[in-house]
Rosetta silent file (secondary structure, phi, psi, omega in degrees, C-alpha in Angstrom):
SEQUENCE: MAKRKDPLLRDVGARVRQCREKRQWTQEDLAERAELDRSYIAGIEAGLRNPSIKAIAKIARGLGLTLSALLETVT
SCORE:     score description
SCORE:     0.000 S_00000001
   1 L     0.000  122.735 -178.458    4.746   13.702   -8.950 S_00000001
   2 L   -76.950  147.386  175.061    7.634   14.825   -6.796 S_00000001
   3 L   -73.798  136.684 -179.590   10.103   12.353   -5.369 S_00000001
   4 L  -115.503  146.379  177.382    9.682   11.981   -1.620 S_00000001
   5 L  -112.622    9.322 -175.403   12.240   10.963    0.936 S_00000001
   6 L   -63.203  119.344 -178.169    9.747   10.669    3.780 S_00000001
   7 H   -62.309  -33.471  178.838   10.650    7.548    5.796 S_00000001
   8 H   -64.402  -44.859  179.049    7.033    6.990    6.865 S_00000001
   9 H   -64.546  -37.863  176.556    5.816    6.871    3.259 S_00000001
  10 H   -63.939  -42.968 -179.367    8.661    4.500    2.372 S_00000001
  11 H   -65.087  -43.429  178.171    7.779    2.236    5.317 S_00000001
  12 H   -62.041  -46.263  179.816    4.069    2.162    4.452 S_00000001
  13 H   -61.344  -42.135  179.291    4.886    1.402    0.825 S_00000001
  14 H   -64.192  -38.165  179.806    7.319   -1.350    1.761 S_00000001
  15 H   -68.064  -41.440  177.024    4.710   -2.937    4.052 S_00000001
  16 H   -60.865  -47.302  179.605    2.045   -2.852    1.335 S_00000001
  17 H   -60.436  -44.312  179.913    4.487   -4.439   -1.119 S_00000001
  18 H   -58.270  -47.178 -179.062    5.515   -7.089    1.431 S_00000001
  19 H   -66.074  -39.336  179.264    1.902   -8.091    2.081 S_00000001
  20 H   -66.128  -46.892 -178.135    1.082   -8.097   -1.635 S_00000001
  21 H   -67.305  -32.193  176.936    4.104  -10.190   -2.595 S_00000001
  22 H   -58.694  -32.562  179.280    3.417  -12.650    0.236 S_00000001
  23 L   -88.366   -2.071 -177.643    0.156  -13.398   -1.564 S_00000001
  24 L    59.004   40.994  178.090    1.988  -13.589   -4.910 S_00000001
  25 L  -101.391  151.446  170.492   -0.258  -10.875   -6.305 S_00000001
  26 L   -83.982  168.942  174.208    0.610   -8.284   -8.900 S_00000001
  27 H   -60.759  -35.674  177.887   -0.067   -4.616   -8.288 S_00000001
  28 H   -62.757  -42.112  177.825   -3.002   -5.040  -10.655 S_00000001
  29 H   -58.809  -48.222 -179.566   -4.409   -7.861   -8.491 S_00000001
  30 H   -65.498  -43.914 -179.370   -4.252   -5.706   -5.371 S_00000001
  31 H   -57.404  -43.351  179.325   -5.623   -2.649   -7.159 S_00000001
  32 H   -63.018  -46.120 -179.034   -8.626   -4.629   -8.350 S_00000001
  33 H   -67.665  -32.938 -178.604   -9.327   -6.037   -4.880 S_00000001
  34 H   -90.330   -5.269 -177.841   -8.841   -2.627   -3.225 S_00000001
  35 L    58.587   45.118  176.119  -10.827   -0.788   -5.919 S_00000001
  36 L  -129.189  166.460  178.694   -7.910    1.546   -6.608 S_00000001
  37 L   -78.147  145.005  179.990   -5.833    2.253   -9.703 S_00000001
  38 H   -60.055  -39.070 -179.241   -2.706    0.149  -10.293 S_00000001
  39 H   -67.736  -28.225  176.550   -0.569    3.251  -10.754 S_00000001
  40 H   -69.460  -43.241  175.877   -1.766    4.544   -7.373 S_00000001
  41 H   -60.008  -44.381  179.556   -0.679    1.275   -5.728 S_00000001
  42 H   -60.151  -41.739  179.068    2.679    1.571   -7.508 S_00000001
  43 H   -65.207  -38.245  177.347    3.105    5.131   -6.212 S_00000001
  44 H   -65.336  -48.464 -178.992    2.325    4.062   -2.655 S_00000001
  45 H   -61.536  -31.112  179.423    4.764    1.146   -2.818 S_00000001
  46 L   -82.292   -5.621 -178.708    7.463    3.458   -4.162 S_00000001
  47 L    77.202   17.701 -177.835    6.894    5.908   -1.311 S_00000001
  48 L   -96.043  -13.957 -179.143    5.849    8.622   -3.767 S_00000001
  49 L  -111.887  148.322  175.319    2.222    8.916   -2.673 S_00000001
  50 L  -110.108   85.698 -172.728    0.787   10.097    0.613 S_00000001
  51 L   -69.865  147.334  175.395   -2.338    7.916    0.769 S_00000001
  52 L   -72.366  164.402  176.804   -5.382    8.929    2.764 S_00000001
  53 H   -62.727  -31.737  177.613   -6.567    6.757    5.627 S_00000001
  54 H   -63.950  -42.774  178.511   -9.480    5.791    3.365 S_00000001
  55 H   -66.671  -40.775  178.225   -7.053    4.498    0.709 S_00000001
  56 H   -63.425  -39.140  178.151   -5.020    2.617    3.336 S_00000001
  57 H   -64.389  -39.919  177.539   -8.258    1.059    4.630 S_00000001
  58 H   -63.658  -40.856  178.946   -9.176   -0.057    1.090 S_00000001
  59 H   -65.152  -46.233  178.896   -5.739   -1.617    0.671 S_00000001
  60 H   -57.985  -47.775  179.607   -5.975   -3.389    4.027 S_00000001
  61 H   -60.761  -42.774  178.710   -9.435   -4.700    3.129 S_00000001
  62 H   -61.395  -32.979  178.601   -8.171   -5.780   -0.306 S_00000001
  63 H   -84.623   -6.664 -177.857   -5.379   -7.715    1.382 S_00000001
  64 L    76.428   28.771 -178.050   -7.814   -9.272    3.866 S_00000001
  65 L  -119.628  160.784  168.527   -6.154   -7.462    6.782 S_00000001
  66 L   -82.117  163.450  176.036   -7.220   -5.032    9.447 S_00000001
  67 H   -57.778  -44.712 -178.048   -5.685   -1.570    9.409 S_00000001
  68 H   -63.890  -38.081  178.202   -3.685   -2.414   12.506 S_00000001
  69 H   -66.476  -39.657  179.027   -2.353   -5.623   10.952 S_00000001
  70 H   -64.280  -41.078 -173.490   -1.315   -3.803    7.793 S_00000001
  71 H   -97.129    6.555 -172.990    0.464   -1.056    9.698 S_00000001
  72 L   -59.361  -29.649 -178.791    1.814   -3.107   12.613 S_00000001
  73 L  -101.189    0.190  179.976    5.459   -2.937   11.510 S_00000001
  74 L   -79.807  127.729 -178.930    5.380    0.647   10.249 S_00000001
  75 L  -118.110    0.000    0.000    7.304    2.985   12.536 S_00000001
């Protein structure tokens, strides 16, 4: 997996992490709720993955958020 410097991926990852930590969940907790692998969540949070809209929707649902609420601060 190549290191990415893309600011959008970093912002999305930071927002996912912020929402997860607000709930005091581990990456494993979120992965289970979103039906994704923990390492995939870790890659997203690190800005190393370019998740599909389907994966972002699963994460939002796992967090109990709408897509717009999850991405509201991402620029």
